[in-house]
A tleap script that builds the chain and sets N, CA, C and O, in Angstrom:
source leaprc.protein.ff14SB
mol = sequence {
  NMET VAL LYS THR ALA ILE VAL ALA ARG SER
  LEU PHE GLY THR GLY VAL SER CYS PHE VAL
  SER ARG LEU LEU LEU SER ALA TYR PHE MET
  GLY HIE ARG PRO THR THR PRO GLN ILE GLU
  LEU GLY ARG HIE TYR ALA PHE ASN GLN HIE
  GLY GLY VAL VAL TYR LEU THR GLN ARG GLU
  SER LEU PHE LEU THR GLY LEU PHE TRP ALA
  ALA ALA ILE LEU MET ALA VAL GLY ALA SER
  MET PHE LEU GLY SER ARG PRO PRO ALA ILE
  GLY SER GLN LYS ARG CASN
}
set mol.1.N position { 0.825 -1.185 0.000 }
set mol.1.CA position { 0.000 0.000 0.000 }
set mol.1.C position { 0.874 1.257 0.000 }
set mol.1.O position { 0.517 2.250 -0.634 }
set mol.2.N position { 1.996 1.231 0.689 }
set mol.2.CA position { 2.893 2.390 0.726 }
set mol.2.C position { 3.530 2.611 -0.638 }
set mol.2.O position { 3.669 3.752 -1.078 }
set mol.3.N position { 3.920 1.523 -1.316 }
set mol.3.CA position { 4.522 1.663 -2.642 }
set mol.3.C position { 3.518 2.239 -3.633 }
set mol.3.O position { 3.889 3.031 -4.500 }
set mol.4.N position { 2.259 1.853 -3.516 }
set mol.4.CA position { 1.226 2.378 -4.402 }
set mol.4.C position { 1.063 3.876 -4.192 }
set mol.4.O position { 0.900 4.627 -5.154 }
set mol.5.N position { 1.106 4.312 -2.946 }
set mol.5.CA position { 0.971 5.738 -2.660 }
set mol.5.C position { 2.166 6.509 -3.221 }
set mol.5.O position { 1.999 7.618 -3.728 }
set mol.6.N position { 3.355 5.942 -3.137 }
set mol.6.CA position { 4.538 6.608 -3.680 }
set mol.6.C position { 4.437 6.732 -5.196 }
set mol.6.O position { 4.731 7.788 -5.757 }
set mol.7.N position { 4.021 5.658 -5.855 }
set mol.7.CA position { 3.851 5.687 -7.318 }
set mol.7.C position { 2.759 6.684 -7.688 }
set mol.7.O position { 2.911 7.437 -8.650 }
set mol.8.N position { 1.673 6.699 -6.944 }
set mol.8.CA position { 0.568 7.610 -7.234 }
set mol.8.C position { 1.016 9.061 -7.109 }
set mol.8.O position { 0.704 9.883 -7.971 }
set mol.9.N position { 1.742 9.381 -6.047 }
set mol.9.CA position { 2.223 10.752 -5.873 }
set mol.9.C position { 3.227 11.125 -6.953 }
set mol.9.O position { 3.251 12.266 -7.414 }
set mol.10.N position { 4.052 10.171 -7.357 }
set mol.10.CA position { 5.021 10.429 -8.424 }
set mol.10.C position { 4.310 10.716 -9.744 }
set mol.10.O position { 4.688 11.639 -10.466 }
set mol.11.N position { 3.288 9.933 -10.060 }
set mol.11.CA position { 2.519 10.160 -11.285 }
set mol.11.C position { 1.835 11.524 -11.254 }
set mol.11.O position { 1.856 12.264 -12.237 }
set mol.12.N position { 1.234 11.844 -10.121 }
set mol.12.CA position { 0.540 13.126 -9.999 }
set mol.12.C position { 1.532 14.281 -10.120 }
set mol.12.O position { 1.251 15.270 -10.796 }
set mol.13.N position { 2.679 14.162 -9.473 }
set mol.13.CA position { 3.697 15.200 -9.552 }
set mol.13.C position { 4.240 15.377 -10.959 }
set mol.13.O position { 4.498 16.499 -11.393 }
set mol.14.N position { 4.412 14.279 -11.668 }
set mol.14.CA position { 4.863 14.357 -13.056 }
set mol.14.C position { 3.809 15.038 -13.919 }
set mol.14.O position { 4.141 15.814 -14.815 }
set mol.15.N position { 2.549 14.752 -13.651 }
set mol.15.CA position { 1.460 15.414 -14.375 }
set mol.15.C position { 1.435 16.912 -14.120 }
set mol.15.O position { 1.226 17.699 -15.044 }
set mol.16.N position { 1.647 17.307 -12.880 }
set mol.16.CA position { 1.702 18.739 -12.556 }
set mol.16.C position { 2.889 19.389 -13.273 }
set mol.16.O position { 2.777 20.507 -13.774 }
set mol.17.N position { 4.015 18.691 -13.320 }
set mol.17.CA position { 5.190 19.214 -14.036 }
set mol.17.C position { 4.895 19.405 -15.522 }
set mol.17.O position { 5.301 20.408 -16.109 }
set mol.18.N position { 4.196 18.458 -16.128 }
set mol.18.CA position { 3.812 18.589 -17.542 }
set mol.18.C position { 2.900 19.797 -17.740 }
set mol.18.O position { 3.039 20.537 -18.714 }
set mol.19.N position { 1.971 19.987 -16.813 }
set mol.19.CA position { 1.031 21.104 -16.918 }
set mol.19.C position { 1.758 22.446 -16.809 }
set mol.19.O position { 1.513 23.355 -17.603 }
set mol.20.N position { 2.648 22.568 -15.830 }
set mol.20.CA position { 3.410 23.810 -15.659 }
set mol.20.C position { 4.311 24.048 -16.874 }
set mol.20.O position { 4.446 25.180 -17.338 }
set mol.21.N position { 4.924 22.983 -17.383 }
set mol.21.CA position { 5.768 23.109 -18.576 }
set mol.21.C position { 4.973 23.616 -19.769 }
set mol.21.O position { 5.464 24.436 -20.545 }
set mol.22.N position { 3.755 23.132 -19.914 }
set mol.22.CA position { 2.910 23.584 -21.015 }
set mol.22.C position { 2.561 25.053 -20.855 }
set mol.22.O position { 2.561 25.797 -21.835 }
set mol.23.N position { 2.264 25.483 -19.633 }
set mol.23.CA position { 1.956 26.897 -19.405 }
set mol.23.C position { 3.149 27.781 -19.750 }
set mol.23.O position { 2.998 28.804 -20.419 }
set mol.24.N position { 4.327 27.388 -19.295 }
set mol.24.CA position { 5.527 28.179 -19.559 }
set mol.24.C position { 5.874 28.196 -21.047 }
set mol.24.O position { 6.258 29.233 -21.588 }
set mol.25.N position { 5.739 27.058 -21.698 }
set mol.25.CA position { 6.036 26.981 -23.123 }
set mol.25.C position { 5.030 27.793 -23.942 }
set mol.25.O position { 5.396 28.414 -24.940 }
set mol.26.N position { 3.775 27.788 -23.523 }
set mol.26.CA position { 2.758 28.603 -24.201 }
set mol.26.C position { 3.105 30.078 -24.092 }
set mol.26.O position { 3.011 30.817 -25.072 }
set mol.27.N position { 3.506 30.505 -22.902 }
set mol.27.CA position { 3.887 31.909 -22.714 }
set mol.27.C position { 5.095 32.259 -23.569 }
set mol.27.O position { 5.148 33.344 -24.148 }
set mol.28.N position { 6.060 31.362 -23.658 }
set mol.28.CA position { 7.233 31.592 -24.495 }
set mol.28.C position { 6.846 31.727 -25.967 }
set mol.28.O position { 7.293 32.643 -26.657 }
set mol.29.N position { 6.010 30.804 -26.437 }
set mol.29.CA position { 5.589 30.849 -27.834 }
set mol.29.C position { 4.840 32.146 -28.152 }
set mol.29.O position { 5.004 32.708 -29.235 }
set mol.30.N position { 4.022 32.620 -27.213 }
set mol.30.CA position { 3.253 33.837 -27.461 }
set mol.30.C position { 4.169 35.044 -27.652 }
set mol.30.O position { 3.819 35.970 -28.383 }
set mol.31.N position { 5.315 35.048 -27.017 }
set mol.31.CA position { 6.219 36.176 -27.142 }
set mol.31.C position { 7.279 36.039 -28.220 }
set mol.31.O position { 7.923 37.024 -28.578 }
set mol.32.N position { 7.472 34.832 -28.743 }
set mol.32.CA position { 8.594 34.605 -29.646 }
set mol.32.C position { 8.227 33.953 -30.985 }
set mol.32.O position { 9.121 33.517 -31.710 }
set mol.33.N position { 6.971 33.877 -31.323 }
set mol.33.CA position { 6.573 33.297 -32.597 }
set mol.33.C position { 5.846 34.342 -33.431 }
set mol.33.O position { 5.278 35.281 -32.872 }
set mol.34.N position { 5.850 34.203 -34.767 }
set mol.34.CA position { 5.247 35.231 -35.635 }
set mol.34.C position { 3.724 35.280 -35.505 }
set mol.34.O position { 3.067 34.281 -35.214 }
set mol.35.N position { 3.194 36.479 -35.732 }
set mol.35.CA position { 1.739 36.660 -35.660 }
set mol.35.C position { 1.068 36.519 -37.026 }
set mol.35.O position { -0.149 36.656 -37.145 }
set mol.36.N position { 1.859 36.249 -38.035 }
set mol.36.CA position { 1.317 35.972 -39.365 }
set mol.36.C position { 1.862 34.619 -39.815 }
set mol.36.O position { 2.995 34.271 -39.482 }
set mol.37.N position { 1.079 33.858 -40.561 }
set mol.37.CA position { 1.557 32.545 -40.997 }
set mol.37.C position { 2.756 32.671 -41.930 }
set mol.37.O position { 2.816 33.568 -42.771 }
set mol.38.N position { 3.700 31.765 -41.766 }
set mol.38.CA position { 4.873 31.695 -42.640 }
set mol.38.C position { 4.903 30.295 -43.251 }
set mol.38.O position { 5.542 29.379 -42.733 }
set mol.39.N position { 4.205 30.164 -44.346 }
set mol.39.CA position { 4.027 28.866 -44.992 }
set mol.39.C position { 5.362 28.254 -45.388 }
set mol.39.O position { 5.554 27.045 -45.255 }
set mol.40.N position { 6.279 29.072 -45.870 }
set mol.40.CA position { 7.569 28.554 -46.337 }
set mol.40.C position { 8.399 27.950 -45.192 }
set mol.40.O position { 9.252 27.096 -45.436 }
set mol.41.N position { 8.158 28.382 -43.954 }
set mol.41.CA position { 8.860 27.831 -42.790 }
set mol.41.C position { 8.035 26.759 -42.070 }
set mol.41.O position { 8.497 26.169 -41.093 }
set mol.42.N position { 6.832 26.514 -42.545 }
set mol.42.CA position { 5.968 25.516 -41.914 }
set mol.42.C position { 5.197 26.045 -40.718 }
set mol.42.O position { 4.592 25.266 -39.982 }
set mol.43.N position { 5.210 27.351 -40.514 }
set mol.43.CA position { 4.490 27.950 -39.384 }
set mol.43.C position { 3.092 28.371 -39.838 }
set mol.43.O position { 2.848 29.540 -40.139 }
set mol.44.N position { 2.185 27.400 -39.881 }
set mol.44.CA position { 0.820 27.707 -40.299 }
set mol.44.C position { -0.219 27.095 -39.370 }
set mol.44.O position { -1.400 27.046 -39.716 }
set mol.45.N position { 0.202 26.624 -38.189 }
set mol.45.CA position { -0.732 26.093 -37.188 }
set mol.45.C position { -1.031 27.203 -36.193 }
set mol.45.O position { -0.180 27.573 -35.385 }
set mol.46.N position { -2.242 27.727 -36.258 }
set mol.46.CA position { -2.623 28.850 -35.398 }
set mol.46.C position { -2.728 28.397 -33.951 }
set mol.46.O position { -3.299 27.346 -33.659 }
set mol.47.N position { -2.177 29.194 -33.052 }
set mol.47.CA position { -2.254 28.948 -31.611 }
set mol.47.C position { -2.851 30.195 -30.978 }
set mol.47.O position { -2.217 31.249 -30.945 }
set mol.48.N position { -4.077 30.071 -30.474 }
set mol.48.CA position { -4.815 31.187 -29.905 }
set mol.48.C position { -4.739 31.107 -28.388 }
set mol.48.O position { -5.182 30.131 -27.783 }
set mol.49.N position { -4.174 32.141 -27.785 }
set mol.49.CA position { -4.043 32.187 -26.325 }
set mol.49.C position { -4.691 33.486 -25.855 }
set mol.49.O position { -4.068 34.546 -25.916 }
set mol.50.N position { -5.930 33.412 -25.391 }
set mol.50.CA position { -6.666 34.569 -24.863 }
set mol.50.C position { -6.722 35.715 -25.866 }
set mol.50.O position { -6.508 36.870 -25.499 }
set mol.51.N position { -7.002 35.410 -27.103 }
set mol.51.CA position { -7.171 36.423 -28.125 }
set mol.51.C position { -5.922 36.739 -28.929 }
set mol.51.O position { -6.022 37.316 -30.011 }
set mol.52.N position { -4.757 36.377 -28.432 }
set mol.52.CA position { -3.527 36.574 -29.189 }
set mol.52.C position { -3.246 35.329 -30.015 }
set mol.52.O position { -3.322 34.212 -29.503 }
set mol.53.N position { -2.926 35.512 -31.274 }
set mol.53.CA position { -2.694 34.382 -32.167 }
set mol.53.C position { -1.262 34.420 -32.670 }
set mol.53.O position { -0.789 35.444 -33.164 }
set mol.54.N position { -0.579 33.291 -32.539 }
set mol.54.CA position { 0.738 33.113 -33.147 }
set mol.54.C position { 0.683 31.833 -33.969 }
set mol.54.O position { -0.234 31.025 -33.823 }
set mol.55.N position { 1.665 31.663 -34.823 }
set mol.55.CA position { 1.672 30.506 -35.718 }
set mol.55.C position { 2.857 29.605 -35.400 }
set mol.55.O position { 4.001 30.053 -35.320 }
set mol.56.N position { 2.554 28.321 -35.221 }
set mol.56.CA position { 3.545 27.328 -34.817 }
set mol.56.C position { 3.776 26.321 -35.935 }
set mol.56.O position { 2.997 26.231 -36.884 }
set mol.57.N position { 4.859 25.568 -35.804 }
set mol.57.CA position { 5.080 24.442 -36.697 }
set mol.57.C position { 4.236 23.268 -36.219 }
set mol.57.O position { 3.669 23.308 -35.126 }
set mol.58.N position { 4.156 22.240 -37.026 }
set mol.58.CA position { 3.384 21.062 -36.638 }
set mol.58.C position { 3.979 20.422 -35.391 }
set mol.58.O position { 3.241 20.004 -34.499 }
set mol.59.N position { 5.286 20.343 -35.321 }
set mol.59.CA position { 5.955 19.721 -34.168 }
set mol.59.C position { 5.667 20.493 -32.882 }
set mol.59.O position { 5.399 19.885 -31.846 }
set mol.60.N position { 5.719 21.822 -32.938 }
set mol.60.CA position { 5.442 22.635 -31.751 }
set mol.60.C position { 3.994 22.468 -31.305 }
set mol.60.O position { 3.711 22.348 -30.113 }
set mol.61.N position { 3.080 22.461 -32.275 }
set mol.61.CA position { 1.669 22.300 -31.959 }
set mol.61.C position { 1.383 20.938 -31.327 }
set mol.61.O position { 0.658 20.850 -30.336 }
set mol.62.N position { 1.950 19.879 -31.902 }
set mol.62.CA position { 1.747 18.538 -31.340 }
set mol.62.C position { 2.380 18.402 -29.957 }
set mol.62.O position { 1.837 17.717 -29.090 }
set mol.63.N position { 3.523 19.051 -29.749 }
set mol.63.CA position { 4.188 18.988 -28.451 }
set mol.63.C position { 3.328 19.643 -27.366 }
set mol.63.O position { 3.203 19.104 -26.266 }
set mol.64.N position { 2.734 20.807 -27.672 }
set mol.64.CA position { 1.845 21.454 -26.703 }
set mol.64.C position { 0.623 20.590 -26.399 }
set mol.64.O position { 0.215 20.463 -25.244 }
set mol.65.N position { 0.048 20.004 -27.434 }
set mol.65.CA position { -1.113 19.135 -27.236 }
set mol.65.C position { -0.735 17.899 -26.424 }
set mol.65.O position { -1.476 17.484 -25.534 }
set mol.66.N position { 0.415 17.319 -26.734 }
set mol.66.CA position { 0.877 16.146 -25.988 }
set mol.66.C position { 1.130 16.450 -24.521 }
set mol.66.O position { 0.798 15.640 -23.656 }
set mol.67.N position { 1.716 17.613 -24.227 }
set mol.67.CA position { 1.941 17.996 -22.834 }
set mol.67.C position { 0.623 18.143 -22.086 }
set mol.67.O position { 0.505 17.723 -20.935 }
set mol.68.N position { -0.366 18.740 -22.741 }
set mol.68.CA position { -1.667 18.905 -22.091 }
set mol.68.C position { -2.295 17.558 -21.746 }
set mol.68.O position { -2.729 17.341 -20.615 }
set mol.69.N position { -2.341 16.658 -22.723 }
set mol.69.CA position { -2.979 15.366 -22.483 }
set mol.69.C position { -2.167 14.499 -21.522 }
set mol.69.O position { -2.743 13.758 -20.726 }
set mol.70.N position { -0.846 14.582 -21.586 }
set mol.70.CA position { -0.018 13.841 -20.630 }
set mol.70.C position { -0.289 14.327 -19.215 }
set mol.70.O position { -0.402 13.522 -18.291 }
set mol.71.N position { -0.395 15.638 -19.040 }
set mol.71.CA position { -0.686 16.188 -17.714 }
set mol.71.C position { -2.034 15.697 -17.202 }
set mol.71.O position { -2.151 15.267 -16.054 }
set mol.72.N position { -3.044 15.764 -18.054 }
set mol.72.CA position { -4.390 15.348 -17.632 }
set mol.72.C position { -4.427 13.871 -17.252 }
set mol.72.O position { -4.990 13.506 -16.221 }
set mol.73.N position { -3.833 13.034 -18.075 }
set mol.73.CA position { -3.869 11.586 -17.823 }
set mol.73.C position { -3.042 11.220 -16.598 }
set mol.73.O position { -3.500 10.448 -15.756 }
set mol.74.N position { -1.830 11.762 -16.487 }
set mol.74.CA position { -0.980 11.435 -15.344 }
set mol.74.C position { -1.597 11.899 -14.028 }
set mol.74.O position { -1.550 11.174 -13.034 }
set mol.75.N position { -2.171 13.094 -14.011 }
set mol.75.CA position { -2.790 13.577 -12.774 }
set mol.75.C position { -4.030 12.748 -12.418 }
set mol.75.O position { -4.256 12.448 -11.246 }
set mol.76.N position { -4.827 12.380 -13.415 }
set mol.76.CA position { -6.026 11.580 -13.137 }
set mol.76.C position { -5.664 10.188 -12.631 }
set mol.76.O position { -6.264 9.706 -11.671 }
set mol.77.N position { -4.694 9.539 -13.260 }
set mol.77.CA position { -4.283 8.204 -12.827 }
set mol.77.C position { -3.640 8.265 -11.447 }
set mol.77.O position { -3.916 7.422 -10.594 }
set mol.78.N position { -2.788 9.257 -11.225 }
set mol.78.CA position { -2.152 9.396 -9.920 }
set mol.78.C position { -3.158 9.646 -8.804 }
set mol.78.O position { -3.060 9.052 -7.730 }
set mol.79.N position { -4.120 10.520 -9.056 }
set mol.79.CA position { -5.140 10.816 -8.049 }
set mol.79.C position { -6.009 9.595 -7.765 }
set mol.79.O position { -6.310 9.303 -6.607 }
set mol.80.N position { -6.415 8.881 -8.817 }
set mol.80.CA position { -7.269 7.706 -8.593 }
set mol.80.C position { -6.508 6.595 -7.873 }
set mol.80.O position { -7.078 5.891 -7.039 }
set mol.81.N position { -5.228 6.435 -8.192 }
set mol.81.CA position { -4.427 5.430 -7.478 }
set mol.81.C position { -4.267 5.816 -6.012 }
set mol.81.O position { -4.374 4.966 -5.128 }
set mol.82.N position { -4.013 7.088 -5.757 }
set mol.82.CA position { -3.819 7.539 -4.375 }
set mol.82.C position { -5.104 7.382 -3.575 }
set mol.82.O position { -5.073 6.899 -2.443 }
set mol.83.N position { -6.223 7.781 -4.146 }
set mol.83.CA position { -7.491 7.677 -3.420 }
set mol.83.C position { -7.922 6.226 -3.259 }
set mol.83.O position { -8.589 5.884 -2.282 }
set mol.84.N position { -7.549 5.371 -4.205 }
set mol.84.CA position { -7.886 3.958 -4.101 }
set mol.84.C position { -6.998 3.200 -3.132 }
set mol.84.O position { -7.366 2.120 -2.670 }
set mol.85.N position { -5.832 3.751 -2.818 }
set mol.85.CA position { -4.908 3.052 -1.921 }
set mol.85.C position { -5.090 3.441 -0.462 }
set mol.85.O position { -4.473 2.841 0.418 }
set mol.86.N position { -5.920 4.428 -0.197 }
set mol.86.CA position { -6.113 4.876 1.184 }
set mol.86.C position { -7.002 3.898 1.933 }
set mol.86.O position { -7.943 3.352 1.356 }
set mol.87.N position { -6.720 3.671 3.201 }
set mol.87.CA position { -7.597 2.797 3.991 }
set mol.87.C position { -8.932 3.491 4.231 }
set mol.87.O position { -9.003 4.720 4.221 }
set mol.88.N position { -9.984 2.718 4.445 }
set mol.88.CA position { -11.294 3.328 4.680 }
set mol.88.C position { -11.283 4.147 5.961 }
set mol.88.O position { -10.532 3.851 6.891 }
set mol.89.N position { -12.120 5.177 6.003 }
set mol.89.CA position { -12.207 6.039 7.177 }
set mol.89.C position { -12.813 5.288 8.354 }
set mol.89.O position { -13.570 4.336 8.162 }
set mol.90.N position { -12.489 5.706 9.553 }
set mol.90.CA position { -13.020 5.069 10.756 }
set mol.90.C position { -14.524 5.313 10.792 }
set mol.90.O position { -14.994 6.429 10.575 }
set mol.91.N position { -15.247 4.270 11.062 }
set mol.91.CA position { -16.700 4.349 11.141 }
set mol.91.C position { -17.401 4.127 9.817 }
set mol.91.O position { -18.631 4.097 9.774 }
set mol.92.N position { -16.658 3.970 8.741 }
set mol.92.CA position { -17.294 3.758 7.450 }
set mol.92.C position { -17.490 2.285 7.139 }
set mol.92.O position { -18.077 1.939 6.113 }
set mol.93.N position { -16.994 1.397 8.033 }
set mol.93.CA position { -17.152 -0.031 7.825 }
set mol.93.C position { -18.521 -0.471 8.308 }
set mol.93.O position { -19.042 0.044 9.298 }
set mol.94.N position { -19.093 -1.424 7.603 }
set mol.94.CA position { -20.417 -1.935 7.980 }
set mol.94.C position { -20.310 -2.801 9.220 }
set mol.94.O position { -19.375 -3.587 9.371 }
set mol.95.N position { -21.254 -2.648 10.076 }
set mol.95.CA position { -21.300 -3.500 11.270 }
set mol.95.C position { -22.510 -4.406 11.194 }
set mol.95.O position { -23.574 -3.998 10.728 }
set mol.96.N position { -22.349 -5.626 11.650 }
set mol.96.CA position { -23.458 -6.588 11.599 }
set mol.96.C position { -24.365 -6.449 12.769 }
set mol.96.O position { -25.348 -7.183 12.879 }
savepdb mol mol.pdb
quit
């Protein structure tokens, strides 16, 4: 049960790290990518962040999407493992 809790917390922490990384990378892209598409460079994937639009390459766009989904899945699995590994609360057991 202790090992499960350690794995669960590790998964959740990794998910939080992915989420923070995505936020920081999004902020970086908003300040350092062109605001008009550059087809010749492959920058034609629009990225809209609160009304500001910049254009990314396919790899950058997929990386941001992958970070988002990795964060969501890792945090959900970690949380469910942690909550499933906890012992039942006192008084919640059925008595005959």
